[in-house]
TORPA-4810 file (N, C-alpha, C, O; in nm, 3 decimals):
<nodes>
NODE_1_-12.621_22.157_-12.688_-12.761_22.136_-12.715_-12.782_22.126_-12.866_-12.718_22.194_-12.946_X
NODE_2_-12.871_22.040_-12.898_-12.901_22.018_-13.039_-13.047_22.053_-13.062_-13.136_22.014_-12.986_X
NODE_3_-13.067_22.128_-13.168_-13.203_22.167_-13.203_-13.257_22.068_-13.305_-13.200_22.052_-13.413_X
NODE_4_-13.363_22.005_-13.271_-13.425_21.914_-13.367_-13.575_21.932_-13.359_-13.634_21.924_-13.251_X
NODE_5_-13.631_21.955_-13.463_-13.776_21.973_-13.478_-13.834_22.067_-13.374_-13.946_22.049_-13.326_X
NODE_6_-13.757_22.165_-13.341_-13.809_22.266_-13.252_-13.807_22.228_-13.106_-13.857_22.305_-13.024_X
NODE_7_-13.751_22.113_-13.067_-13.745_22.076_-12.925_-13.599_22.073_-12.881_-13.507_22.051_-12.960_X
NODE_8_-13.583_22.095_-12.756_-13.448_22.097_-12.698_-13.412_21.957_-12.648_-13.484_21.902_-12.565_X
NODE_9_-13.303_21.900_-12.697_-13.256_21.769_-12.650_-13.110_21.780_-12.612_-13.037_21.864_-12.666_X
NODE_10_-13.066_21.698_-12.522_-12.928_21.699_-12.476_-12.848_21.595_-12.552_-12.900_21.493_-12.597_X
NODE_11_-12.721_21.624_-12.566_-12.631_21.531_-12.633_-12.608_21.412_-12.541_-12.610_21.429_-12.419_X
NODE_12_-12.585_21.291_-12.594_-12.561_21.175_-12.509_-12.431_21.197_-12.427_-12.331_21.248_-12.479_X
NODE_13_-12.436_21.157_-12.304_-12.323_21.175_-12.212_-12.219_21.068_-12.236_-12.251_20.955_-12.272_X
NODE_14_-12.090_21.104_-12.214_-11.983_21.006_-12.229_-11.997_20.899_-12.121_-12.059_20.924_-12.017_X
NODE_15_-11.940_20.782_-12.144_-11.955_20.673_-12.048_-11.901_20.716_-11.911_-11.804_20.791_-11.902_X
NODE_16_-11.965_20.667_-11.808_-11.926_20.701_-11.671_-11.795_20.634_-11.635_-11.768_20.523_-11.681_X
NODE_17_-11.710_20.700_-11.552_-11.580_20.647_-11.509_-11.539_20.717_-11.380_-11.619_20.790_-11.320_X
NODE_18_-11.416_20.695_-11.338_-11.366_20.759_-11.217_-11.308_20.895_-11.251_-11.241_20.912_-11.353_X
NODE_19_-11.334_20.989_-11.165_-11.274_21.121_-11.183_-11.133_21.119_-11.125_-11.097_21.029_-11.050_X
NODE_20_-11.057_21.219_-11.160_-10.920_21.230_-11.110_-10.919_21.242_-10.957_-10.830_21.187_-10.891_X
NODE_21_-11.014_21.312_-10.902_-11.023_21.328_-10.756_-11.047_21.192_-10.689_-10.983_21.161_-10.589_X
NODE_22_-11.136_21.112_-10.743_-11.164_20.981_-10.685_-11.041_20.891_-10.687_-11.012_20.822_-10.590_X
NODE_23_-10.968_20.893_-10.798_-10.847_20.813_-10.809_-10.743_20.860_-10.707_-10.677_20.778_-10.644_X
NODE_24_-10.728_20.991_-10.690_-10.631_21.045_-10.594_-10.668_21.008_-10.451_-10.579_20.979_-10.371_X
NODE_25_-10.795_21.009_-10.417_-10.839_20.973_-10.282_-10.808_20.826_-10.254_-10.761_20.792_-10.145_X
NODE_26_-10.833_20.739_-10.351_-10.804_20.597_-10.334_-10.653_20.576_-10.315_-10.613_20.498_-10.229_X
NODE_27_-10.569_20.643_-10.394_-10.425_20.631_-10.380_-10.378_20.684_-10.244_-10.287_20.627_-10.184_X
NODE_28_-10.439_20.790_-10.197_-10.405_20.844_-10.065_-10.438_20.742_-9.955_-10.358_20.721_-9.864_X
NODE_29_-10.554_20.680_-9.964_-10.594_20.580_-9.864_-10.498_20.460_-9.867_-10.459_20.409_-9.762_X
NODE_30_-10.459_20.416_-9.986_-10.364_20.304_-9.998_-10.230_20.344_-9.938_-10.169_20.265_-9.866_X
NODE_31_-10.183_20.464_-9.967_-10.055_20.511_-9.913_-10.055_20.518_-9.761_-9.958_20.478_-9.697_X
NODE_32_-10.163_20.569_-9.703_-10.173_20.578_-9.556_-10.176_20.437_-9.496_-10.113_20.413_-9.393_X
NODE_33_-10.249_20.345_-9.559_-10.255_20.207_-9.509_-10.118_20.141_-9.512_-10.080_20.074_-9.416_X
NODE_34_-10.044_20.159_-9.619_-9.909_20.103_-9.629_-9.819_20.164_-9.523_-9.735_20.094_-9.465_X
NODE_35_-9.834_20.292_-9.498_-9.756_20.358_-9.393_-9.781_20.297_-9.257_-9.686_20.272_-9.183_X
NODE_36_-9.907_20.274_-9.223_-9.938_20.213_-9.094_-9.885_20.071_-9.085_-9.836_20.030_-8.980_X
NODE_37_-9.894_19.996_-9.191_-9.845_19.859_-9.191_-9.693_19.858_-9.170_-9.642_19.778_-9.092_X
NODE_38_-9.622_19.946_-9.240_-9.476_19.948_-9.225_-9.435_19.995_-9.086_-9.332_19.952_-9.035_X
NODE_39_-9.513_20.083_-9.025_-9.483_20.125_-8.888_-9.502_20.010_-8.790_-9.429_20.001_-8.691_X
NODE_40_-9.598_19.925_-8.815_-9.623_19.812_-8.726_-9.524_19.700_-8.746_-9.499_19.624_-8.652_X
NODE_41_-9.467_19.686_-8.863_-9.373_19.579_-8.890_-9.229_19.623_-8.865_-9.152_19.546_-8.808_X
NODE_42_-9.192_19.743_-8.904_-9.055_19.792_-8.895_-8.994_19.792_-8.756_-8.885_19.738_-8.740_X
NODE_43_-9.058_19.848_-8.655_-8.996_19.856_-8.524_-8.964_19.720_-8.461_-8.873_19.713_-8.379_X
NODE_44_-9.033_19.615_-8.496_-9.002_19.483_-8.440_-8.856_19.448_-8.471_-8.783_19.400_-8.384_X
NODE_45_-8.818_19.472_-8.594_-8.681_19.441_-8.633_-8.585_19.531_-8.557_-8.478_19.487_-8.516_X
NODE_46_-8.622_19.655_-8.538_-8.534_19.750_-8.473_-8.511_19.717_-8.327_-8.404_19.749_-8.274_X
NODE_47_-8.605_19.653_-8.259_-8.589_19.620_-8.118_-8.470_19.526_-8.099_-8.386_19.550_-8.012_X
NODE_48_-8.462_19.421_-8.178_-8.354_19.324_-8.166_-8.222_19.390_-8.205_-8.121_19.375_-8.135_X
NODE_49_-8.223_19.461_-8.314_-8.100_19.526_-8.362_-8.049_19.629_-8.261_-7.930_19.635_-8.233_X
NODE_50_-8.140_19.711_-8.207_-8.099_19.813_-8.110_-8.043_19.751_-7.983_-7.943_19.799_-7.930_X
NODE_51_-8.106_19.646_-7.933_-8.054_19.580_-7.812_-7.916_19.520_-7.836_-7.828_19.531_-7.751_X
NODE_52_-7.898_19.458_-7.951_-7.767_19.398_-7.983_-7.661_19.506_-7.994_-7.550_19.491_-7.942_X
NODE_53_-7.693_19.615_-8.062_-7.596_19.724_-8.077_-7.567_19.793_-7.944_-7.453_19.832_-7.918_X
NODE_54_-7.669_19.808_-7.860_-7.648_19.868_-7.728_-7.554_19.782_-7.644_-7.461_19.833_-7.582_X
NODE_55_-7.579_19.651_-7.643_-7.496_19.560_-7.565_-7.351_19.562_-7.616_-7.258_19.565_-7.535_X
NODE_56_-7.332_19.560_-7.747_-7.197_19.563_-7.804_-7.127_19.694_-7.768_-7.009_19.694_-7.732_X
NODE_57_-7.198_19.805_-7.777_-7.139_19.935_-7.744_-7.100_19.941_-7.596_-6.994_19.992_-7.561_X
NODE_58_-7.187_19.888_-7.509_-7.156_19.887_-7.366_-7.036_19.797_-7.335_-6.952_19.831_-7.251_X
NODE_59_-7.028_19.684_-7.402_-6.913_19.595_-7.381_-6.782_19.659_-7.427_-6.680_19.651_-7.359_X
NODE_60_-6.786_19.725_-7.544_-6.666_19.795_-7.592_-6.626_19.908_-7.498_-6.508_19.929_-7.470_X
NODE_61_-6.726_19.981_-7.448_-6.699_20.090_-7.354_-6.642_20.036_-7.223_-6.547_20.092_-7.168_X
NODE_62_-6.700_19.927_-7.172_-6.651_19.867_-7.047_-6.508_19.816_-7.065_-6.427_19.827_-6.973_X
NODE_63_-6.477_19.761_-7.182_-6.341_19.714_-7.208_-6.243_19.832_-7.203_-6.138_19.822_-7.139_X
NODE_64_-6.277_19.941_-7.269_-6.191_20.060_-7.268_-6.178_20.116_-7.126_-6.069_20.154_-7.084_X
NODE_65_-6.289_20.121_-7.055_-6.290_20.173_-6.917_-6.201_20.086_-6.826_-6.128_20.139_-6.742_X
NODE_66_-6.208_19.956_-6.843_-6.126_19.866_-6.761_-5.978_19.891_-6.786_-5.898_19.894_-6.693_X
NODE_67_-5.942_19.909_-6.911_-5.801_19.933_-6.946_-5.755_20.069_-6.891_-5.647_20.079_-6.832_X
NODE_68_-5.838_20.172_-6.911_-5.799_20.307_-6.869_-5.792_20.324_-6.717_-5.706_20.395_-6.667_X
NODE_69_-5.883_20.260_-6.645_-5.888_20.278_-6.499_-5.809_20.173_-6.425_-5.781_20.189_-6.306_X
NODE_70_-5.773_20.065_-6.493_-5.701_19.956_-6.425_-5.791_19.871_-6.338_-5.743_19.796_-6.253_X
NODE_71_-5.922_19.880_-6.358_-6.019_19.800_-6.282_-6.060_19.678_-6.362_-6.050_19.676_-6.485_X
NODE_72_-6.105_19.576_-6.291_-6.156_19.455_-6.356_-6.308_19.466_-6.361_-6.373_19.493_-6.260_X
NODE_73_-6.365_19.444_-6.479_-6.510_19.451_-6.499_-6.559_19.313_-6.543_-6.481_19.228_-6.586_X
NODE_74_-6.690_19.294_-6.531_-6.752_19.172_-6.582_-6.895_19.204_-6.621_-6.957_19.296_-6.568_X
NODE_75_-6.946_19.126_-6.714_-7.087_19.134_-6.753_-7.153_19.008_-6.702_-7.114_18.897_-6.739_X
NODE_76_-7.254_19.025_-6.617_-7.331_18.910_-6.566_-7.460_18.901_-6.647_-7.529_19.000_-6.669_X
NODE_77_-7.490_18.779_-6.691_-7.606_18.759_-6.778_-7.708_18.667_-6.715_-7.675_18.564_-6.655_X
NODE_78_-7.832_18.705_-6.730_-7.948_18.622_-6.697_-8.030_18.611_-6.826_-8.000_18.678_-6.925_X
NODE_79_-8.131_18.529_-6.823_-8.212_18.507_-6.941_-8.281_18.634_-6.990_-8.296_18.654_-7.110_X
NODE_80_-8.323_18.720_-6.898_-8.398_18.838_-6.937_-8.332_18.970_-6.896_-8.393_19.076_-6.910_X
NODE_81_-8.209_18.964_-6.846_-8.143_19.087_-6.804_-7.991_19.068_-6.802_-7.940_18.956_-6.807_X
NODE_82_-7.923_19.181_-6.797_-7.778_19.177_-6.781_-7.734_19.298_-6.699_-7.803_19.400_-6.693_X
NODE_83_-7.618_19.283_-6.637_-7.564_19.394_-6.557_-7.413_19.386_-6.557_-7.353_19.278_-6.565_X
NODE_84_-7.352_19.501_-6.546_-7.207_19.510_-6.534_-7.171_19.519_-6.387_-7.243_19.580_-6.307_X
NODE_85_-7.059_19.458_-6.351_-7.009_19.464_-6.214_-6.859_19.498_-6.221_-6.792_19.475_-6.321_X
NODE_86_-6.811_19.554_-6.111_-6.670_19.593_-6.101_-6.611_19.525_-5.978_-6.674_19.518_-5.873_X
NODE_87_-6.490_19.476_-5.993_-6.422_19.410_-5.882_-6.373_19.518_-5.785_-6.292_19.604_-5.821_X
NODE_88_-6.424_19.511_-5.662_-6.387_19.606_-5.559_-6.325_19.527_-5.444_-6.395_19.472_-5.359_X
NODE_89_-6.194_19.521_-5.444_-6.127_19.438_-5.344_-6.141_19.293_-5.381_-6.079_19.246_-5.477_X
NODE_90_-6.223_19.221_-5.305_-6.242_19.079_-5.332_-6.384_19.043_-5.373_-6.416_18.925_-5.389_X
NODE_91_-6.471_19.144_-5.390_-6.610_19.114_-5.427_-6.651_19.199_-5.548_-6.596_19.306_-5.574_X
NODE_92_-6.748_19.147_-5.618_-6.800_19.215_-5.736_-6.913_19.308_-5.693_-7.006_19.265_-5.625_X
NODE_93_-6.905_19.435_-5.733_-7.005_19.535_-5.696_-7.080_19.582_-5.820_-7.021_19.608_-5.925_X
NODE_94_-7.211_19.593_-5.804_-7.296_19.642_-5.912_-7.282_19.794_-5.923_-7.259_19.862_-5.823_X
NODE_95_-7.296_19.846_-6.043_-7.292_19.990_-6.064_-7.422_20.054_-6.016_-7.527_19.989_-6.017_X
NODE_96_-7.418_20.180_-5.974_-7.540_20.249_-5.933_-7.640_20.258_-6.049_-7.600_20.254_-6.165_X
NODE_97_-7.770_20.270_-6.018_-7.874_20.269_-6.121_-7.865_20.384_-6.222_-7.917_20.371_-6.333_X
NODE_98_-7.802_20.494_-6.187_-7.797_20.607_-6.279_-7.672_20.609_-6.367_-7.653_20.702_-6.445_X
NODE_99_-7.587_20.510_-6.356_-7.463_20.503_-6.433_-7.488_20.442_-6.571_-7.592_20.380_-6.596_X
NODE_100_-7.392_20.461_-6.660_-7.399_20.403_-6.794_-7.407_20.252_-6.786_-7.478_20.189_-6.866_X
NODE_101_-7.336_20.192_-6.692_-7.331_20.047_-6.679_-7.437_19.991_-6.585_-7.417_19.887_-6.523_X
NODE_102_-7.549_20.059_-6.573_-7.659_20.016_-6.486_-7.719_19.884_-6.537_-7.702_19.849_-6.654_X
NODE_103_-7.788_19.812_-6.450_-7.856_19.688_-6.494_-7.962_19.718_-6.599_-8.028_19.822_-6.593_X
NODE_104_-7.978_19.629_-6.693_-8.076_19.647_-6.800_-8.158_19.520_-6.817_-8.108_19.408_-6.805_X
NODE_105_-8.286_19.540_-6.845_-8.378_19.429_-6.868_-8.407_19.420_-7.017_-8.433_19.522_-7.082_X
NODE_106_-8.402_19.301_-7.070_-8.433_19.280_-7.211_-8.583_19.279_-7.232_-8.657_19.237_-7.143_X
NODE_107_-8.631_19.325_-7.348_-8.773_19.315_-7.378_-8.820_19.169_-7.370_-8.744_19.078_-7.402_X
NODE_108_-8.943_19.149_-7.329_-8.996_19.014_-7.304_-8.990_18.923_-7.427_-8.976_18.802_-7.413_X
NODE_109_-9.000_18.981_-7.546_-9.004_18.898_-7.667_-8.866_18.852_-7.714_-8.855_18.773_-7.808_X
NODE_110_-8.759_18.902_-7.648_-8.625_18.862_-7.688_-8.580_18.737_-7.613_-8.606_18.720_-7.494_X
NODE_111_-8.512_18.652_-7.686_-8.456_18.528_-7.630_-8.305_18.540_-7.637_-8.250_18.579_-7.740_X
NODE_112_-8.237_18.506_-7.529_-8.092_18.517_-7.520_-8.029_18.379_-7.516_-8.074_18.292_-7.441_X
NODE_113_-7.925_18.359_-7.596_-7.849_18.234_-7.594_-7.702_18.271_-7.578_-7.648_18.350_-7.656_X
NODE_114_-7.637_18.215_-7.477_-7.501_18.252_-7.443_-7.404_18.136_-7.464_-7.429_18.023_-7.423_X
NODE_115_-7.292_18.169_-7.529_-7.182_18.075_-7.544_-7.058_18.141_-7.486_-7.022_18.252_-7.526_X
NODE_116_-6.991_18.074_-7.392_-6.868_18.126_-7.333_-6.757_18.025_-7.358_-6.768_17.908_-7.323_X
NODE_117_-6.649_18.073_-7.418_-6.535_17.987_-7.447_-6.572_17.868_-7.534_-6.514_17.761_-7.518_X
NODE_118_-6.666_17.885_-7.625_-6.707_17.778_-7.714_-6.808_17.682_-7.654_-6.851_17.588_-7.721_X
NODE_119_-6.849_17.704_-7.528_-6.944_17.614_-7.461_-7.079_17.686_-7.442_-7.085_17.794_-7.384_X
NODE_120_-7.185_17.622_-7.493_-7.319_17.678_-7.478_-7.363_17.670_-7.333_-7.357_17.564_-7.270_X
NODE_121_-7.407_17.783_-7.279_-7.453_17.789_-7.140_-7.601_17.751_-7.137_-7.682_17.806_-7.211_X
NODE_122_-7.635_17.659_-7.052_-7.771_17.609_-7.041_-7.868_17.720_-6.999_-7.836_17.801_-6.912_X
NODE_123_-7.987_17.725_-7.061_-8.087_17.824_-7.020_-8.126_17.812_-6.873_-8.165_17.911_-6.811_X
NODE_124_-8.117_17.692_-6.816_-8.152_17.678_-6.673_-8.051_17.753_-6.585_-8.088_17.804_-6.480_X
NODE_125_-7.927_17.758_-6.627_-7.827_17.835_-6.553_-7.857_17.984_-6.566_-7.842_18.060_-6.470_X
NODE_126_-7.900_18.026_-6.685_-7.933_18.167_-6.707_-8.060_18.208_-6.632_-8.078_18.325_-6.600_X
NODE_127_-8.148_18.112_-6.604_-8.272_18.143_-6.531_-8.254_18.141_-6.381_-8.338_18.195_-6.308_X
NODE_128_-8.149_18.080_-6.332_-8.128_18.066_-6.188_-8.125_18.202_-6.120_-8.067_18.298_-6.172_X
NODE_129_-8.186_18.210_-6.007_-8.191_18.334_-5.928_-8.129_18.309_-5.792_-8.095_18.196_-5.757_X
NODE_130_-8.114_18.415_-5.716_-8.067_18.400_-5.578_-7.917_18.410_-5.565_-7.853_18.490_-5.633_X
NODE_131_-7.862_18.327_-5.477_-7.720_18.333_-5.444_-7.630_18.278_-5.553_-7.510_18.309_-5.557_X
NODE_132_-7.686_18.198_-5.641_-7.604_18.136_-5.745_-7.546_18.244_-5.836_-7.618_18.330_-5.885_X
NODE_133_-7.416_18.237_-5.859_-7.348_18.336_-5.942_-7.386_18.317_-6.088_-7.376_18.205_-6.140_X
NODE_134_-7.429_18.423_-6.155_-7.464_18.410_-6.297_-7.339_18.398_-6.383_-7.229_18.433_-6.338_X
NODE_135_-7.354_18.350_-6.505_-7.239_18.343_-6.596_-7.182_18.484_-6.618_-7.256_18.581_-6.625_X
NODE_136_-7.050_18.492_-6.629_-6.984_18.622_-6.645_-6.891_18.622_-6.766_-6.826_18.523_-6.798_X
NODE_137_-6.888_18.738_-6.830_-6.788_18.767_-6.933_-6.694_18.868_-6.868_-6.737_18.976_-6.829_X
NODE_138_-6.568_18.833_-6.856_-6.472_18.918_-6.787_-6.404_19.014_-6.884_-6.362_18.976_-6.994_X
NODE_139_-6.394_19.140_-6.841_-6.326_19.244_-6.916_-6.212_19.293_-6.827_-6.233_19.372_-6.735_X
NODE_140_-6.093_19.246_-6.855_-5.981_19.270_-6.764_-5.903_19.396_-6.800_-5.904_19.442_-6.914_X
NODE_141_-5.836_19.450_-6.700_-5.758_19.573_-6.719_-5.641_19.550_-6.814_-5.584_19.647_-6.866_X
NODE_142_-5.603_19.426_-6.837_-5.495_19.394_-6.931_-5.543_19.400_-7.076_-5.463_19.389_-7.169_X
NODE_143_-5.675_19.417_-7.096_-5.733_19.421_-7.231_-5.791_19.288_-7.275_-5.851_19.279_-7.382_X
NODE_144_-5.774_19.185_-7.193_-5.829_19.054_-7.228_-5.979_19.050_-7.200_-6.029_19.113_-7.107_X
NODE_145_-6.049_18.973_-7.285_-6.194_18.953_-7.268_-6.221_18.804_-7.281_-6.159_18.735_-7.363_X
NODE_146_-6.313_18.754_-7.200_-6.356_18.616_-7.211_-6.416_18.595_-7.349_-6.504_18.671_-7.389_X
NODE_147_-6.372_18.494_-7.424_-6.433_18.466_-7.555_-6.581_18.431_-7.535_-6.614_18.345_-7.454_X
NODE_148_-6.668_18.497_-7.611_-6.812_18.478_-7.592_-6.888_18.502_-7.721_-6.835_18.555_-7.819_X
NODE_149_-7.013_18.461_-7.717_-7.109_18.488_-7.823_-7.246_18.497_-7.756_-7.286_18.405_-7.684_X
NODE_150_-7.317_18.606_-7.780_-7.452_18.623_-7.725_-7.547_18.638_-7.843_-7.537_18.733_-7.921_X
NODE_151_-7.638_18.543_-7.854_-7.736_18.548_-7.962_-7.866_18.606_-7.907_-7.921_18.555_-7.810_X
NODE_152_-7.913_18.713_-7.970_-8.041_18.774_-7.933_-8.140_18.746_-8.045_-8.116_18.782_-8.160_X
NODE_153_-8.250_18.681_-8.012_-8.349_18.645_-8.114_-8.486_18.696_-8.070_-8.522_18.688_-7.953_X
NODE_154_-8.560_18.748_-8.166_-8.697_18.791_-8.141_-8.787_18.669_-8.157_-8.790_18.608_-8.264_X
NODE_155_-8.859_18.633_-8.052_-8.944_18.513_-8.056_-9.064_18.531_-8.148_-9.127_18.432_-8.186_X
NODE_156_-9.098_18.655_-8.184_-9.214_18.679_-8.270_-9.177_18.690_-8.417_-9.264_18.700_-8.503_X
NODE_157_-9.046_18.688_-8.447_-9.001_18.696_-8.586_-8.877_18.609_-8.602_-8.837_18.538_-8.509_X
NODE_158_-8.818_18.615_-8.717_-8.698_18.535_-8.744_-8.569_18.617_-8.729_-8.462_18.573_-8.769_X
NODE_159_-8.580_18.736_-8.671_-8.463_18.823_-8.658_-8.369_18.772_-8.549_-8.411_18.749_-8.435_X
NODE_160_-8.242_18.755_-8.584_-8.140_18.710_-8.490_-8.015_18.795_-8.509_-7.968_18.813_-8.621_X
NODE_161_-7.964_18.846_-8.399_-7.838_18.921_-8.400_-7.744_18.855_-8.301_-7.786_18.812_-8.194_X
NODE_162_-7.617_18.848_-8.337_-7.517_18.788_-8.250_-7.415_18.894_-8.211_-7.354_18.958_-8.297_X
NODE_163_-7.396_18.911_-8.080_-7.292_18.998_-8.026_-7.179_18.905_-7.987_-7.198_18.811_-7.910_X
NODE_164_-7.058_18.932_-8.041_-6.948_18.838_-8.017_-6.815_18.909_-8.014_-6.800_19.022_-8.062_X
NODE_165_-6.717_18.840_-7.958_-6.581_18.890_-7.955_-6.514_18.856_-8.087_-6.500_18.739_-8.123_X
NODE_166_-6.474_18.959_-8.159_-6.405_18.943_-8.287_-6.259_18.907_-8.260_-6.205_18.948_-8.156_X
NODE_167_-6.193_18.833_-8.348_-6.052_18.801_-8.327_-5.962_18.923_-8.305_-5.855_18.913_-8.245_X
NODE_168_-6.007_19.039_-8.355_-5.929_19.162_-8.337_-5.935_19.213_-8.193_-5.858_19.301_-8.155_X
NODE_169_-6.027_19.158_-8.113_-6.042_19.202_-7.974_-6.160_19.296_-7.954_-6.194_19.329_-7.840_X
NODE_170_-6.224_19.338_-8.063_-6.341_19.426_-8.053_-6.468_19.342_-8.044_-6.474_19.230_-8.094_X
NODE_171_-6.567_19.398_-7.980_-6.698_19.334_-7.972_-6.779_19.382_-8.093_-6.790_19.503_-8.116_X
NODE_172_-6.834_19.289_-8.169_-6.905_19.323_-8.292_-7.046_19.262_-8.291_-7.076_19.170_-8.213_X
NODE_173_-7.130_19.315_-8.379_-7.267_19.265_-8.395_-7.280_19.211_-8.537_-7.243_19.277_-8.634_X
NODE_174_-7.334_19.089_-8.548_-7.359_19.029_-8.678_-7.505_18.990_-8.687_-7.563_18.937_-8.592_X
NODE_175_-7.566_19.016_-8.805_-7.704_18.976_-8.826_-7.705_18.838_-8.889_-7.631_18.810_-8.983_X
NODE_176_-7.791_18.751_-8.836_-7.807_18.616_-8.891_-7.924_18.621_-8.988_-8.036_18.652_-8.949_X
NODE_177_-7.897_18.592_-9.112_-8.001_18.598_-9.214_-8.082_18.470_-9.222_-8.177_18.462_-9.300_X
NODE_178_-8.046_18.370_-9.145_-8.122_18.245_-9.140_-8.098_18.160_-9.263_-8.015_18.193_-9.348_X
NODE_179_-8.172_18.048_-9.270_-8.152_17.953_-9.380_-8.203_18.005_-9.512_-8.193_17.937_-9.614_X
</nodes>
């Protein structure tokens, strides 16, 4: 307070600005927004990657199981699902639903492209239902595997993963980074 001519007057106030609390609240809101955005974008990529890794792990496990048990296994593929089968006598039998090798359905947004022995399998063959035998990748008790490549692509993004037989005999997953 300044005394001038006997009256009480206030000193001029400093220019108005943002307080530290206001700045912190704005930063908190921005941080929460970025968190929600990354949660909505991140899992899309993980769906394709997780499916590709799951399929590769199951194929490697089936290969080991075929060798150890002396049974012949195969992976049957459709456009939106896959299942493992075991040769029982002269027919292929599906595994029970509670087993590791149970049938699995791919998420609707994933697109599957199959190449067997260097030949691209037509999507119409992969879509066929009924009595027609689906394409198979054979996992033999001798350790041999049908040469294959399975491309899994997310139709809503550019993410592509390829599950394939490596020259070493192991099934591997490769990410396609695109053009």
